[in-house]
BAKEDO-568710 format. One line per 3 residues: number of its first residue (from 1); their letters; for each residue x, y, z of N, C-alpha, C. Coordinates in Angstrom, 3 decimals, padded with zeros to 6 digits. Layout:
REM residues N
NUM) a) X,Y,Z,X,Y,Z,X,Y,Z; ...
REM end
This chain:
REM residues 294
1) mel) 381.398,064.796,290.820,381.973,063.323,289.787,382.133,063.923,288.584; 383.601,063.693,288.161,383.672,064.387,286.632,384.134,062.921,285.670; 383.739,063.551,284.670,384.019,062.537,283.317,385.301,062.092,283.513
4) rql) 386.611,063.161,283.650,387.816,062.538,283.718,388.215,062.020,284.990; 387.639,062.067,286.093,387.735,060.951,287.261,387.765,059.622,286.796; 386.366,059.325,285.969,386.196,058.218,285.240,387.106,057.658,284.347
7) ryf) 387.616,058.345,283.715,388.706,058.014,282.568,390.017,057.358,283.558; 390.043,058.305,284.225,391.372,057.772,285.357,391.500,056.505,285.787; 390.278,056.267,286.253,389.705,055.299,287.210,390.003,054.144,286.122
10) lvv) 389.391,054.387,285.257,389.321,052.933,284.138,390.937,052.614,283.689; 391.670,053.774,283.491,392.985,053.244,282.911,393.732,052.879,284.185; 393.510,053.017,285.259,394.094,052.578,286.454,393.572,050.990,286.695
13) ade) 392.197,051.140,286.678,391.868,049.580,286.905,392.137,048.503,285.772; 392.244,049.322,285.007,393.176,048.344,283.558,394.672,047.964,283.592; 395.261,048.779,284.091,396.762,048.938,284.294,397.091,048.718,286.059
16) lhf) 396.114,048.173,286.796,396.535,047.861,288.295,398.136,048.524,288.456; 398.325,049.316,288.090,399.317,050.084,288.212,399.488,051.678,288.250; 399.476,052.159,289.244,399.827,053.723,289.157,400.623,054.411,288.164
19) gra) 401.868,053.797,288.334,402.871,054.413,287.275,402.941,054.499,286.263; 402.313,053.245,285.487,402.082,052.928,284.376,400.576,053.670,283.857; 399.598,053.445,284.479,398.052,054.444,284.543,398.634,055.934,284.483
22) aer) 399.454,056.737,284.665,400.101,057.919,284.538,400.628,057.979,283.501; 401.523,057.177,283.136,401.959,057.002,281.533,401.488,057.134,280.622; 400.182,056.133,280.651,398.883,056.335,279.410,398.717,057.383,279.421
25) lhl) 398.313,058.178,280.618,397.510,059.164,280.497,398.416,060.514,280.607; 399.439,060.385,280.112,400.564,061.819,280.365,400.156,062.495,281.492; 400.765,061.905,282.781,400.523,062.586,283.979,401.486,062.318,284.908
28) tqp) 401.820,062.877,285.667,402.891,062.266,286.914,401.924,061.482,287.650; 402.378,060.531,288.628,401.833,059.843,289.545,401.000,060.472,290.271; 401.713,061.802,290.957,400.584,062.523,292.432,399.381,062.753,291.941
31) plt) 399.237,063.721,290.982,398.048,063.997,290.706,397.069,063.092,290.181; 397.397,061.858,289.514,396.541,060.550,289.101,396.452,060.035,290.793; 397.172,059.645,291.280,396.674,059.364,293.167,395.866,060.306,293.611
34) vai) 395.856,061.394,293.427,394.800,062.281,294.148,393.499,062.272,293.630; 393.752,062.493,292.252,392.095,062.213,291.510,391.585,061.019,292.025; 392.073,059.687,292.201,391.474,058.560,292.477,391.144,058.788,294.260
37) rrl) 392.017,059.441,294.916,391.463,059.248,296.280,389.978,060.450,296.309; 390.287,061.392,295.760,388.827,062.385,295.964,387.891,061.161,294.985; 387.795,060.820,294.210,386.722,060.110,293.399,386.288,058.989,294.703
40) ere) 387.144,058.469,295.344,386.709,057.236,296.483,386.125,058.101,297.419; 386.539,059.050,297.902,385.706,060.219,298.862,384.593,060.328,298.577; 384.104,060.703,297.296,383.309,061.411,296.845,381.984,060.226,296.831
43) lgv) 382.405,058.642,296.532,381.760,057.830,296.332,381.374,056.970,297.489; 382.821,056.912,298.655,382.382,056.790,300.089,382.660,055.397,300.167; 383.543,054.795,299.181,383.926,053.572,299.057,385.554,053.317,298.710
46) qlf) 385.973,052.480,299.121,387.423,052.280,298.710,387.213,051.817,297.229; 387.593,051.833,296.324,387.680,051.132,294.818,389.220,050.150,294.851; 390.105,050.546,295.458,391.561,049.851,295.136,392.460,049.564,296.494
49) drt) 392.831,047.960,296.297,393.654,047.736,297.494,394.809,047.655,297.068; 395.367,048.901,297.983,397.010,048.963,297.662,398.033,048.364,298.570; 399.331,048.386,298.150,400.319,047.701,298.795,401.078,048.050,298.030
52) trr) 402.527,048.219,298.790,403.880,048.658,298.108,404.312,047.897,296.718; 403.632,046.506,297.033,403.649,045.229,295.911,402.485,045.317,294.883; 401.480,045.796,294.891,400.398,045.597,293.718,399.336,046.540,294.275
55) val) 398.413,046.752,293.539,397.165,047.213,293.001,396.209,046.249,292.687; 394.924,046.096,293.409,393.947,045.314,292.864,392.458,045.954,293.288; 391.629,045.870,292.377,390.485,046.204,292.542,389.497,045.659,293.801
58) tsa) 389.010,046.434,294.761,388.233,046.210,295.551,386.623,044.963,294.984; 385.560,044.605,295.877,384.521,044.090,294.968,383.774,045.219,294.657; 384.103,046.349,295.680,383.074,047.533,294.937,383.943,048.244,293.805
61) gea) 384.924,048.194,293.989,385.909,048.710,292.660,385.458,047.901,291.226; 385.567,046.454,291.581,385.065,045.343,290.175,383.275,045.956,289.789; 382.376,046.133,290.503,381.066,046.621,290.305,381.308,047.571,289.704
64) fkr) 381.939,048.953,290.187,381.832,050.270,289.445,382.616,050.487,288.442; 383.867,049.478,288.094,384.462,049.224,286.938,383.355,049.047,285.866; 382.159,047.496,285.963,381.312,047.521,285.186,380.691,048.612,284.924
67) rvq) 380.234,049.408,285.577,379.218,050.319,285.097,379.630,051.393,284.612; 381.082,051.796,285.051,381.460,053.041,284.383,382.095,052.750,283.061; 382.688,051.434,282.745,382.443,051.179,281.674,381.589,051.246,280.135
70) hav) 380.591,050.588,280.624,379.283,051.090,279.923,379.225,052.590,279.699; 379.256,053.147,280.823,378.522,054.510,280.687,379.370,055.764,279.998; 380.768,055.215,279.973,381.753,056.210,279.307,381.685,055.639,277.620
73) vel) 381.426,054.462,277.444,381.098,053.716,276.247,379.565,054.496,275.415; 378.791,055.253,276.326,377.667,055.705,276.207,377.906,057.120,275.800; 378.768,057.806,276.696,379.203,059.095,276.533,379.708,059.152,275.289
76) daa) 380.815,058.407,275.343,381.706,058.896,273.631,380.659,058.123,272.637; 379.857,057.696,272.676,378.947,056.945,271.571,378.010,058.719,271.322; 377.356,058.890,272.346,376.636,060.016,272.174,377.477,061.196,271.615
79) add) 378.735,061.642,272.111,379.699,062.779,271.686,379.561,062.209,270.043; 380.146,061.101,269.364,380.387,061.038,268.357,378.791,061.287,267.703; 377.822,060.830,268.257,376.616,061.255,267.221,376.163,062.575,266.865
82) vas) 376.738,063.038,268.343,376.491,064.948,267.752,377.253,065.381,266.888; 378.771,064.839,266.990,379.341,065.472,266.334,379.274,065.338,264.868; 378.146,063.795,264.506,377.849,063.384,263.219,376.964,064.314,262.824
85) vaa) 375.620,064.506,263.727,374.921,065.350,263.405,375.124,066.506,263.108; 376.396,067.376,263.831,376.613,068.773,263.698,377.054,068.801,262.402; 378.017,068.064,261.902,378.419,067.452,260.474,377.756,067.464,259.217
88) gls) 376.288,066.952,259.638,375.679,066.724,258.789,375.650,065.499,258.286; 376.471,064.616,259.121,376.781,062.905,258.382,375.644,061.965,258.477; 374.750,062.583,259.623,373.770,061.632,260.591,372.788,062.228,260.819
91) gri) 371.591,061.818,261.496,370.181,062.307,261.672,368.841,062.051,260.787; 368.548,063.044,260.975,367.324,063.179,260.491,366.382,064.503,259.597; 366.080,064.575,258.467,365.808,065.495,258.008,364.027,065.704,257.074
94) kvg) 363.414,066.599,257.626,361.919,066.149,256.712,361.834,067.178,255.911; 361.545,066.719,254.530,361.219,067.326,253.501,360.201,067.187,253.086; 359.340,068.239,252.627,357.718,068.444,251.886,358.201,069.000,250.671
97) fvs) 357.345,068.643,249.760,357.270,068.745,248.399,355.678,068.716,247.704; 355.677,069.736,246.673,354.499,069.744,245.905,354.487,068.675,244.792; 353.542,068.289,244.499,353.537,066.979,243.255,354.188,067.140,242.143
100) sas) 354.113,068.187,241.711,354.927,068.550,240.726,356.559,068.618,240.719; 357.114,068.799,241.636,358.511,068.366,241.786,358.693,066.896,241.924; 357.890,065.950,241.863,358.092,064.397,242.272,358.685,063.945,240.587
103) ytt) 358.213,064.908,239.486,358.691,064.866,238.386,359.848,065.291,237.882; 360.355,066.322,238.489,361.744,066.867,238.037,362.815,066.866,239.234; 362.694,067.385,240.238,363.405,067.740,241.360,363.811,066.788,241.957
106) ipe) 362.903,066.061,242.403,362.910,065.021,243.719,363.528,064.109,243.632; 363.293,063.147,242.266,364.464,061.753,242.040,365.735,061.774,241.831; 366.291,062.493,241.525,367.942,062.687,241.190,368.642,063.213,242.780
109) air) 368.049,064.557,243.258,368.076,064.618,244.739,368.359,063.803,245.315; 367.392,062.920,245.447,366.897,061.811,246.522,368.103,060.822,246.551; 368.196,060.542,245.053,369.336,059.614,245.015,370.686,060.282,245.314
112) afr) 371.281,061.029,244.907,372.547,061.767,244.806,372.572,061.893,246.638; 371.780,062.389,247.293,371.851,062.399,248.728,371.957,061.122,249.719; 371.267,060.381,249.193,371.407,058.917,249.881,373.172,058.403,249.645
115) rer) 373.392,058.695,248.305,374.725,057.916,247.731,375.996,058.667,249.385; 375.508,060.178,249.300,376.414,060.689,249.920,376.553,061.093,251.604; 375.376,060.776,251.825,374.998,060.997,253.074,374.048,059.463,253.664
118) prv) 374.359,058.475,253.449,373.630,057.129,253.614,372.809,057.307,255.182; 373.559,057.838,256.177,373.195,057.711,257.556,372.442,058.793,257.829; 371.748,059.625,257.278,370.982,060.815,257.233,369.196,059.962,257.200
121) eli) 368.356,059.880,257.882,367.234,059.679,257.479,366.290,060.530,257.075; 365.746,060.359,255.900,365.305,061.378,255.141,363.655,061.300,254.598; 362.863,061.902,255.608,361.284,061.978,255.315,360.834,062.716,254.432
124) lsp) 360.330,062.209,253.461,359.505,062.960,252.405,358.091,062.952,252.549; 357.436,064.123,252.354,356.025,063.993,252.660,355.494,065.056,251.275; 354.624,064.523,250.367,353.834,065.210,249.615,352.774,065.872,250.185
127) lts) 353.027,067.559,249.965,351.962,068.415,250.649,352.095,069.309,249.618; 351.041,070.164,249.785,350.734,071.359,248.762,351.588,072.588,249.789; 351.501,073.735,249.284,352.612,074.829,249.245,352.158,075.080,250.938
130) geq) 350.855,075.294,250.971,349.764,075.886,251.978,350.324,074.863,253.007; 350.327,073.655,253.051,350.548,072.828,254.239,351.837,072.654,254.592; 353.108,072.802,253.590,353.906,072.979,253.906,354.688,074.732,254.803
133) ieq) 353.944,075.362,254.164,354.559,076.570,254.773,353.889,076.534,256.190; 352.915,076.114,256.779,352.310,075.917,258.082,353.186,074.856,258.700; 353.826,074.139,258.135,354.645,073.002,259.118,356.067,073.737,259.255
136) lld) 356.475,074.475,257.860,357.645,075.000,258.082,357.705,076.207,259.430; 356.439,076.970,259.139,356.543,077.802,260.428,356.304,077.312,261.941; 355.786,075.976,262.246,355.555,075.362,262.957,356.690,074.562,263.513
139) gdl) 357.554,074.315,262.201,359.043,073.727,262.804,359.012,071.775,263.000; 357.703,071.833,262.075,357.597,070.525,261.706,358.146,069.819,260.220; 358.599,070.490,259.197,359.666,070.482,258.565,360.770,071.351,258.756
142) dlg) 361.914,070.486,257.740,363.015,071.272,257.796,363.046,071.711,256.588; 362.808,071.272,255.385,362.912,071.889,254.050,361.621,071.646,253.353; 360.823,072.697,252.588,359.928,072.838,251.815,360.166,073.047,250.386
145) lir) 358.949,072.436,249.110,359.765,072.599,247.720,358.288,072.762,247.341; 357.976,074.604,247.245,356.821,075.278,247.356,357.026,075.805,245.951; 355.558,075.922,245.383,355.473,076.433,244.356,354.994,077.579,243.909
148) dpg) 355.779,079.001,243.212,355.431,080.353,243.370,354.809,080.898,244.517; 355.460,080.627,245.840,355.193,080.881,246.975,355.347,082.540,247.489; 355.981,083.369,246.765,356.094,084.679,247.072,356.645,084.776,248.460
151) evp) 356.710,086.128,248.879,357.194,086.310,250.212,356.484,085.665,251.537; 357.473,084.955,252.479,356.699,084.468,253.593,357.123,084.965,254.797; 356.917,085.576,255.554,357.716,086.022,256.940,358.360,084.963,257.371
154) glt) 359.497,085.134,258.312,359.794,083.870,258.985,360.748,082.590,258.116; 360.338,082.552,256.953,360.786,081.589,256.208,362.079,082.005,254.918; 362.753,081.633,254.703,363.819,081.960,253.593,363.780,081.214,252.030
157) mel) 363.658,081.727,251.082,363.104,081.119,250.040,364.392,081.348,248.843; 364.319,080.614,248.085,365.388,080.244,247.204,364.907,079.561,245.707; 365.356,079.856,244.754,364.602,079.566,243.715,365.731,078.364,243.272
160) vst) 364.692,077.246,242.848,365.192,076.065,242.235,365.337,075.899,241.136; 364.103,076.039,240.372,363.980,075.990,239.081,362.530,076.545,238.381; 362.556,076.984,237.299,361.363,077.607,236.806,361.309,076.756,235.024
163) edl) 359.733,076.929,235.182,359.298,075.691,233.951,358.187,076.595,233.272; 357.960,076.474,232.207,356.194,076.955,231.386,355.124,076.264,232.110; 354.312,077.377,231.891,352.760,076.904,231.879,352.459,075.911,230.876
166) vav) 351.585,075.435,230.927,350.686,074.507,229.833,349.099,074.294,230.030; 348.658,074.797,228.883,347.105,074.379,229.030,346.854,072.446,228.987; 346.349,072.280,229.593,345.910,070.584,229.868,344.181,070.712,229.280
169) lpe) 344.172,069.753,228.272,343.355,069.726,227.614,342.571,068.220,227.291; 341.409,068.169,227.322,340.698,066.705,226.707,341.154,066.579,225.376; 341.590,065.317,225.070,342.109,065.435,223.593,341.178,065.339,222.531
172) ahp) 339.949,065.609,222.724,338.673,065.908,221.564,338.206,067.011,221.897; 339.045,067.990,222.912,338.948,069.573,222.948,339.194,070.396,221.693; 338.549,071.157,220.694,338.820,071.862,219.664,340.182,072.679,219.997
175) lal) 340.569,073.129,220.903,341.816,073.641,221.253,343.012,072.798,221.016; 342.927,071.392,221.652,343.837,070.359,221.484,344.132,070.237,220.054; 343.433,070.492,218.762,343.857,070.450,217.179,345.113,071.288,217.024
178) gge) 344.960,072.770,218.233,345.962,073.937,217.297,347.241,073.796,218.071; 347.758,074.833,217.674,349.343,075.152,218.279,349.362,075.672,219.649; 349.536,076.928,219.971,349.399,077.562,220.993,347.910,077.913,221.712
181) vrp) 347.908,078.073,223.004,346.831,078.507,223.206,346.901,079.754,224.069; 346.192,080.674,223.433,345.995,081.987,224.570,345.122,082.221,225.462; 345.575,082.507,226.354,344.682,082.792,227.780,343.037,083.696,227.301
184) adl) 342.720,083.999,226.391,341.829,084.941,225.763,341.032,083.601,225.226; 341.630,082.544,225.036,341.062,081.410,224.231,339.829,080.726,225.572; 340.575,081.128,226.680,339.677,080.084,227.765,338.492,080.736,228.605
187) eqe) 338.080,081.686,227.830,336.796,082.570,228.554,335.702,081.752,228.963; 335.415,080.933,228.070,334.170,080.009,228.247,334.284,078.512,228.616; 335.639,078.711,229.029,336.302,077.135,229.382,335.817,076.801,230.842
190) pmi) 335.068,075.651,231.315,335.445,075.240,232.693,336.603,075.188,233.028; 337.085,075.504,234.370,338.862,074.928,234.679,338.764,074.134,235.965; 339.832,073.652,236.149,339.933,072.597,237.249,341.191,073.347,238.022
193) lfp) 340.829,073.797,239.339,342.176,074.327,239.963,342.434,073.620,241.277; 343.653,074.350,241.815,343.754,073.709,243.326,343.147,074.722,244.035; 342.580,074.234,245.062,342.339,075.374,246.239,343.074,076.311,246.564
196) yrl) 342.820,077.509,246.771,343.720,078.730,246.867,344.178,078.808,248.253; 343.430,077.945,249.435,344.351,078.347,250.456,345.535,077.254,250.569; 345.479,076.225,249.502,346.912,075.391,249.769,347.690,075.274,248.701
199) mpg) 347.281,076.431,247.785,348.389,076.429,246.663,347.847,078.050,246.551; 348.019,078.849,247.220,347.900,080.224,247.107,348.414,080.975,246.198; 350.025,080.713,245.856,350.902,081.130,244.768,350.641,080.959,243.473
202) fvt) 350.519,079.710,243.599,350.486,078.738,242.144,348.593,079.773,241.773; 347.983,079.265,242.357,346.437,079.910,242.279,346.642,081.091,241.727; 347.345,082.073,242.448,347.495,083.458,242.218,348.113,083.508,240.617
205) rih) 349.533,082.826,240.705,349.710,083.047,239.230,348.942,082.718,237.909; 348.110,081.797,238.183,347.158,081.261,237.028,345.983,082.281,236.958; 345.960,082.858,237.743,344.720,084.381,237.470,345.506,085.420,236.997
208) rlf) 346.222,085.775,236.772,347.130,086.823,236.544,347.068,086.809,234.978; 347.495,085.335,234.508,346.852,085.168,233.257,346.238,085.736,232.623; 344.970,086.240,233.291,343.907,086.608,232.644,343.351,087.923,232.919
211) dgl) 344.642,088.788,233.792,344.439,090.059,233.844,344.347,091.100,232.733; 343.567,091.708,232.561,343.213,092.505,231.622,342.359,091.989,230.294; 341.886,091.056,230.805,341.385,090.347,229.786,339.598,090.259,229.910
214) gfs) 339.535,091.456,231.164,337.826,091.506,231.027,337.056,090.355,231.841; 337.542,089.207,232.065,336.972,088.047,232.668,338.011,087.219,233.550; 337.568,086.254,234.220,338.400,085.373,235.087,338.042,084.031,235.074
217) pqv) 338.767,083.040,235.351,338.525,081.801,234.860,337.535,081.646,235.621; 337.057,080.423,234.677,335.155,079.874,235.327,336.090,078.694,236.119; 336.152,078.558,237.716,336.686,077.306,238.397,335.338,076.580,238.762
220) vqq) 335.636,075.205,238.486,334.112,074.498,238.243,334.338,073.065,239.156; 335.568,073.203,239.642,336.240,071.815,240.404,337.695,072.154,240.768; 337.596,071.914,242.094,339.255,071.976,242.625,339.565,070.688,243.610
223) tih) 341.109,070.378,243.470,341.261,069.210,243.786,342.923,069.588,244.071; 343.332,068.886,244.715,345.010,069.104,245.327,346.180,068.308,244.550; 345.779,067.260,244.090,346.873,066.475,243.311,346.904,066.900,241.716
226) qet) 347.828,066.842,241.264,348.073,067.106,239.745,347.346,065.584,238.933; 347.443,064.675,239.679,347.263,063.140,238.968,345.468,063.356,239.145; 345.047,063.832,240.162,343.545,064.436,240.005,343.063,064.713,239.185
229) vlg) 344.032,066.117,238.951,343.449,067.346,237.867,343.691,066.369,236.324; 344.384,066.081,236.175,344.460,064.872,235.090,343.375,064.023,234.446; 343.006,063.445,235.821,342.008,062.348,235.449,340.567,063.050,235.574
232) lva) 340.452,064.469,235.842,338.949,065.213,235.669,339.271,065.753,234.120; 340.348,066.283,233.906,340.280,067.035,232.314,340.178,065.475,231.322; 340.795,064.254,231.957,340.354,063.177,230.677,339.046,062.678,230.947
235) agl) 338.303,063.119,231.984,337.053,062.723,231.845,335.676,063.739,231.182; 336.750,064.761,230.986,335.852,065.839,230.368,335.030,067.137,230.932; 335.588,067.288,232.456,335.108,068.125,233.118,335.337,069.446,233.108
238) gis) 336.485,069.709,232.286,337.266,071.080,232.181,338.510,070.831,231.697; 338.950,072.084,231.825,340.586,072.535,231.174,341.494,072.687,232.614; 342.541,072.811,232.080,343.411,073.307,233.374,344.844,073.529,233.156
241) ilp) 345.545,074.745,233.579,346.483,075.061,233.619,347.759,074.192,234.773; 348.666,073.821,234.237,349.717,073.279,234.991,351.256,073.282,234.662; 352.163,073.237,235.597,353.590,073.199,234.775,353.592,072.310,234.008
244) esv) 354.701,072.467,233.077,355.313,072.054,231.723,355.440,069.913,232.286; 356.173,069.969,233.528,356.526,069.023,233.579,355.697,067.902,233.690; 354.410,068.472,233.707,353.087,066.801,233.968,353.384,066.521,232.711
247) rrf) 353.951,066.799,231.854,353.974,065.848,230.525,354.305,064.551,230.752; 355.392,064.409,231.953,355.878,063.333,231.862,355.152,062.317,232.689; 353.786,062.637,233.154,352.898,061.950,233.379,352.137,061.624,232.578
250) qmp) 351.953,060.436,231.976,351.248,060.150,230.658,349.464,059.806,231.079; 348.808,060.797,230.806,347.025,060.162,231.339,346.683,059.963,229.701; 346.094,058.727,229.491,345.312,058.542,228.610,344.111,059.556,228.427
253) gvv) 343.614,059.992,227.167,342.753,061.115,226.942,342.972,062.510,227.306; 344.091,062.647,227.457,344.902,064.130,228.102,346.167,064.730,226.897; 345.694,065.872,226.383,346.793,066.046,225.998,347.297,067.816,226.329
256) trp) 348.555,068.230,226.188,349.231,069.578,226.685,349.334,070.646,225.428; 348.897,072.000,225.620,349.721,072.715,224.601,350.195,073.738,225.165; 351.070,074.504,224.638,351.928,075.292,225.282,350.986,076.663,225.280
259) lsg) 351.261,077.813,226.196,350.228,078.945,226.306,351.348,080.140,225.660; 350.443,080.684,224.888,351.242,082.174,224.412,351.973,082.801,225.323; 352.951,083.355,224.961,353.838,084.252,225.663,354.523,083.376,226.756
262) rpq) 354.454,082.022,226.548,355.252,081.073,227.551,355.644,081.608,229.220; 354.204,081.848,229.631,354.188,082.321,230.840,354.948,081.213,232.004; 355.494,081.324,233.064,356.637,080.306,233.615,355.800,080.163,234.971
265) tal) 355.905,079.275,235.698,355.975,078.811,237.032,357.251,078.617,237.821; 357.403,078.806,239.026,358.836,078.687,239.795,358.285,077.724,240.908; 359.479,077.236,241.096,359.856,076.342,242.414,360.811,076.666,243.013
268) ysa) 360.052,076.773,244.173,361.303,077.223,245.236,361.702,076.554,246.565; 362.857,076.892,247.061,363.015,075.754,248.295,362.609,076.903,249.567; 361.904,076.489,250.293,361.891,077.169,251.735,362.427,076.734,252.860
271) rgr) 362.829,077.051,253.945,363.280,077.037,255.150,363.157,078.073,256.202; 362.918,077.016,257.550,362.684,078.124,258.811,364.012,078.770,259.107; 364.152,079.198,260.615,365.442,079.684,261.030,366.393,078.537,261.550
274) tqs) 365.518,077.612,261.455,366.879,076.651,262.304,367.895,076.114,261.290; 369.251,076.276,261.715,370.075,075.346,260.520,370.265,074.273,260.563; 370.829,073.457,259.717,371.141,072.241,259.950,372.313,071.660,258.221
277) pav) 373.260,071.234,258.921,374.089,070.909,257.689,373.847,069.591,256.585; 373.241,069.117,257.248,372.133,068.266,256.176,371.061,068.281,255.410; 370.400,069.650,255.880,369.657,070.132,254.990,370.631,071.189,254.069
280) dqf) 371.576,071.828,254.393,372.248,072.216,253.513,372.630,071.475,252.757; 373.310,070.226,252.859,373.494,069.366,251.712,372.363,068.509,250.844; 371.230,068.567,251.407,370.052,067.819,250.388,369.913,069.134,249.641
283) lsg) 370.056,070.327,249.801,369.367,071.883,248.825,370.914,072.125,248.338; 372.024,071.461,248.235,372.979,071.619,247.484,372.997,070.716,246.629; 372.435,069.495,246.573,372.161,068.346,245.685,371.156,068.675,244.940
286) lqr) 369.867,069.274,245.519,369.114,070.163,244.645,369.345,070.749,243.385; 370.076,071.487,244.055,370.356,072.969,243.108,371.296,072.546,241.992; 372.176,071.329,242.311,373.046,070.557,241.325,372.405,069.610,240.494
289) htp) 371.480,068.887,240.812,370.940,068.488,239.754,369.354,068.943,239.417; 369.323,070.222,239.463,368.430,070.740,238.734,368.397,071.748,238.097; 368.916,071.760,236.867,369.105,073.153,236.129,367.466,073.950,236.460
292) lgs) 368.192,075.482,236.477,367.592,076.013,236.706,366.103,076.579,236.094; 366.495,076.137,234.367,365.116,076.434,233.496,364.438,074.883,233.167; 364.539,073.686,234.444,364.325,072.591,234.217,362.443,072.559,235.054
REM end
């Protein structure tokens, strides 16, 4: 049984006239008649009572019409849905992001995407870079926003934005009273950082600031959220180094100071091998609404 046969049947059932049905279908009458007879043979029932004067549905034909109408509507809807998803107009995408992206990159990109693709369900997950990489490789995320990731086999990376790194200090700290902070000034300072396994690229970036200085940062506390880092700094447990956008998160008792040499950190988009027009659209909006230097 072919979908074409079912569509033929529905037109004949609607017209109850083979000639008019053939005209609607842009066919001649004989092949239409042959198609209906073949359908009846496949079903083992007579669908139409035919005389020289009239065509009428049998009771079996009436029952078949009700079922076929529903099935064809569902098939047409399924075809429309597939075409819509393929065009990036509907469906679902899962996007992960590091917490620093929520200050600069994510908000406007989400607003623009929802204006332009209202039928696409956007699922957002705040995740560390390490968590995103794992989920991208497993196929559980469609797109990630990762900080200083380096090269990851199996993922395609694209630069989204760069920003300066800043020293994050308790407001009463002596270094908070000056201007720039040199990495050399931090030799004796207890530092609060992210766990390496969860933010490997960013932690590596911080450690490189101390290359050639003869010491490594004294990490006394590890945590995974910038907000928690700020709270610990405000409590006087140590200092930290974070992206400059952290200044948008106002935390009482915390000040930021630029680092000498203006070292930078980079935010990248990351995606696996699966292609998705909706992801392409989101990424395009991300680039459009995030100037590279922000």
